Each structure stands twice: as C-alpha cells, then as structure tokens.
C-alpha positions in Angstrom: 112.2 185.2 77.6 116.0 185.1 78.4 116.0 181.4 79.3 114.2 180.5 76.1 116.9 182.3 74.0 119.6 180.4 76.0 117.8 177.1 75.2 117.6 178.0 71.6 121.3 178.9 71.4 122.1 175.7 73.2 120.1 173.6 71.0 121.5 175.1 67.9 125.0 174.5 69.1 124.1 170.8 69.8 122.9 170.4 66.3 125.9 172.1 64.8 128.4 169.9 66.7 126.3 166.8 65.7 126.2 167.6 62.1 130.0 168.8 62.1 131.1 165.2 63.3 129.3 163.3 60.5 126.7 162.0 62.5 123.5 160.7 60.6 120.9 158.3 61.3 121.3 154.8 60.2 118.2 154.6 58.1 117.8 151.7 55.9 119.8 151.2 52.6 118.5 149.5 49.5 119.3 145.8 49.0 120.5 145.2 45.5 118.3 142.0 44.9 114.8 142.0 43.8 114.1 138.5 45.0 115.7 136.3 47.6 114.9 132.9 48.6 115.5 132.3 52.4 116.8 128.7 52.9 116.2 128.0 56.5 114.8 125.2 58.9 110.9 125.6 59.2 111.0 126.5 62.8 113.6 129.3 62.6 112.1 132.3 64.1 114.7 134.3 62.7 114.1 133.3 59.2 110.5 134.3 59.7 111.6 137.7 60.9 114.1 138.1 58.3 111.4 137.2 55.6 109.1 139.9 57.2 111.7 142.5 56.8 112.7 141.7 53.4 109.1 141.8 52.4 108.6 145.2 54.0 111.5 146.4 51.9 109.7 145.5 48.7 111.9 142.4 48.1 109.9 139.2 46.7 110.3 135.9 48.6 109.9 133.1 45.8 109.0 129.5 46.8 112.1 128.1 45.4 115.8 129.0 44.6 115.5 128.9 41.0 113.2 131.9 40.8 115.4 134.2 43.0 118.1 136.6 42.3 119.9 135.4 45.4 119.7 132.6 48.1 120.2 133.6 51.8 121.0 130.4 53.7 120.7 130.2 57.4 122.7 127.6 58.8 122.3 127.5 62.5 120.2 129.3 64.9 121.2 128.7 68.6 120.4 130.0 72.1 122.3 129.0 75.1 122.8 130.3 78.5 125.7 130.0 81.0 126.1 130.7 84.5 128.0 133.9 85.4 127.9 134.1 89.1 126.4 132.1 92.2 125.0 133.3 95.4 126.8 132.7 98.8 124.1 129.7 99.1 125.2 128.3 95.7 122.1 129.5 93.8 122.3 131.0 90.5 122.4 134.9 90.6 123.5 135.7 87.0 123.2 134.2 83.7 124.9 135.1 80.3 122.5 134.3 77.4 124.2 133.7 74.0 122.7 133.7 70.5 124.4 132.4 67.4 123.2 132.7 63.9 125.0 131.4 61.0 124.2 132.5 57.3 125.7 132.8 53.7 124.4 134.3 50.5 124.9 133.1 47.0 123.8 134.6 43.8 121.7 133.2 40.9 124.6 131.4 39.3 125.5 129.8 42.7 128.7 132.1 43.4 129.1 132.9 46.8 128.6 136.6 47.6 128.9 136.3 51.3 130.8 133.1 52.5 129.5 131.5 55.6 129.6 133.9 58.6 128.3 133.7 62.2 126.8 136.4 64.3 127.3 135.9 68.0 125.9 138.1 70.6 125.3 137.8 74.4 123.4 139.5 77.2 123.9 139.3 80.8 121.0 139.3 83.4 120.4 138.8 87.1 118.3 135.8 88.2 116.3 135.3 91.3 114.4 132.1 92.0 111.7 134.2 93.8 110.8 136.0 90.7 110.7 132.9 88.2 107.8 134.2 86.0 109.3 137.6 85.5 112.8 136.5 84.9 111.4 133.8 82.4 109.8 136.5 80.5 112.9 138.8 80.8 114.9 136.0 79.3 112.6 135.5 76.5 112.6 139.3 75.8 116.5 139.3 75.9 116.6 136.3 73.3 114.2 138.1 71.0 116.3 141.1 71.2 119.6 139.2 70.3 117.7 137.8 67.4 116.6 141.2 66.2 120.1 142.5 66.4 121.3 139.5 64.3 118.6 140.1 61.6 119.5 143.8 61.4 123.2 142.9 61.1 122.2 140.5 58.1 120.2 143.1 56.6 122.8 145.8 56.8 125.2 143.3 55.1 122.8 142.5 52.5 122.5 146.3 51.5 126.4 146.8 51.6 128.2 146.3 48.3 130.6 143.2 48.5 
C-alpha cells in the first residue's frame, strides 16, 4: 500500500514538472489551404507520401495547378551514402546515409509563400559484408525514416504562418 502511494506521488510530481516547463505533444496543426497541387517527378516517393499525408488532413489534391490554392513544388529528392570508416583489412565498416529534399510553395497568384528550401538529414550505420541482406534492409529502412522526417518537416512548415 505504501509503495503504491509513493508511486502515485512520484507520478504526480512528474506530471507537474512536465506541465510546468511548457511541455506539450507536437500534434498536427491545420494547414491554411483547402487544396494543394504537388508538382514533383512521377517517381518521387516523397511526393506520394506527402500527398497521402495531405489527403489524410482533408486537403484536396487537384489534377492541375490552376484549381489549387497553392502549389508545392518538390525539386530534388536525392539519396547518397558516403564511407565513414574502414576496418583494418580495408573493408567498409560504417556508412553515412544522406537524404536531400528541396521544395518551394507558391500561392494561387504565383507569389512565393516559401522560397526554395532544402531539407538535408543523415544517419550513420555500421556495415558488415557477412550480413549483406540484413544491412541492405536496414539501409532501406533508414532512408525511409529520413524521408518520413523530411515530409513531416514540410507539413509542419505548411502549417506555420509565414
């Protein structure tokens, strides 16, 4: 009984501390456009993910830019990797995965709401030739995670007043 009371008191103190410092969950904010045309290369996986996220927020995605309140243009989506370290035998033991996504936003009248900006992020991961399949899957997962982060950054920027 006494331990439960202590746990309850400590939990209450943790909640008071978190609320006192201004902590709040990020949540999703409303994007001030009813329709957005996503102008991107057909093979862009970031554009597909962004379109799905916009649809889930109730934003229409018209077939052409004339019918949209804003145009979101994705310029460049690039995945690269660089060697971070080599083993004593000269084999790669670590890579750095880099993801770049460039975008801009214009309104219906063609005015630039957000000028061209680039999101760059990277992740480091260890590599082992003996685990090729597992490391290949891990690399794909990390690139997908980098892309998710970039899409979320764009969504947060769209929701923020300029």
